[in-house]
N, C-alpha and C positions, 0 to 999 in steps of 0.2 A: 423773261429771258429767253432769247431764241434757242430752239432746240439744239442747233449746231453747237453753241457755246456751252451748252449743258454737257453735252457729248463730250466735247473737248476737256471739260473740266473734270468728267469722270475718267477720262482716258488718261491724263496725266497723273491722276492718283495712283495708276497702275504701272506707269513707266518707272524703271529702276533707275533711271538717270535724272529724275526730278525729286526735289525734296520741297514740302510744303508745310514747314512748321506753322502750327496754329496757336491759338490762345492758351491751348493747354499745355504746349510745349514749354518746358523750363529752358528758357533760352541762356539764363545764367549758367547753366550746365549743359549746353547743346552737346550731345554725343559726339559729333564730329570736330568739335573745336579742338585744334592741335593734332588731329587724327584724319585729316581729309586725305593725306598721301597713303597712309597705312591702310585706312579702313575703307574709304569710298574709291579711290583710284587704284589701290593696291601696287603702288610703285613710288619711287621717289623722285619723279619728274618735277620741275618747277610748276607752280600754279599760277595762273593768269586769270584775272577777274575782268569780265565786261559788265559794268554797272549800266543798268537800262537796256538790256540786251534786244528788248523788243521780240521780234521773230527769231531771233538768234542767227541770222544769217552770217554776221560777222565772226560769231564764236564757232560754228559749224565750219566755215570756210578756213579760219585759222587752224583748228583741229585736223582738217583734212590734209593740210599742208605741213603741219609740224607734229609728228606722231610721238615726239618726245617731250612735249609741253601738254600740260593738263589744264583745260579750260572750263571755267565756271561762269555761266551767264546768269545774271541777277536781273530780275524784274518782278513787279508785284501783279502784273496782269497774267493770269494763268492761260487764258486764250491765246495770247502771244507766244508764251513761252512753249506751248504745244508744238508749234510749227518747227522750232529748232531741236526740240527734244525728239519729236517723231523722225525727223531727218537724220539726226545723229543715230538713232536706233536703226534705221533702215541702212545707213551707211556702216553699221557696226563699228561707230566711233567710240572706243572705250576711254577716250581721253576728254570727254566732255561731261559735264553736269549741269545742271540748271536748279537755282535755288529761287523760291518765288518768296520774297521777304521785301520789306521796306528798305530801301538802299542806307538810309541813316542808322539802321541797326546792325551794319555789316561787322562792326567789331565784337559783335555777342556771338557771330557764327564762325569767325576765324581767329586764331591765336597770333601773338606777335611773331613776326618773321615767318609765318606760315605761307603768305602770299609773296609771289615774286615781283608781280606788276599788276596794276590796276589800269 
């Protein structure tokens, strides 16, 4: 694995705006399910998800222009998520989060009616 990729994997594990549940996480009882607004974002703004966010350009761009909406970028590739997560931190965007999961498991991470738009 290239060193730069290893560095990114380490860095995103320290980013407060990135969640990386692993095989040890009890996804049936994921702690943020039905609590994204109160616990992660700490507001009641609508949540919009970008599936397959890649480097997060769209997630970050929307968050910059819509401070009253919370955005969660979802992708399985950590080195891609790193770009959007880092930019969000650099821009002090408190309305972004990134979730490193397989997209088909999304229902295990968000409750019914918790997400406004995908």
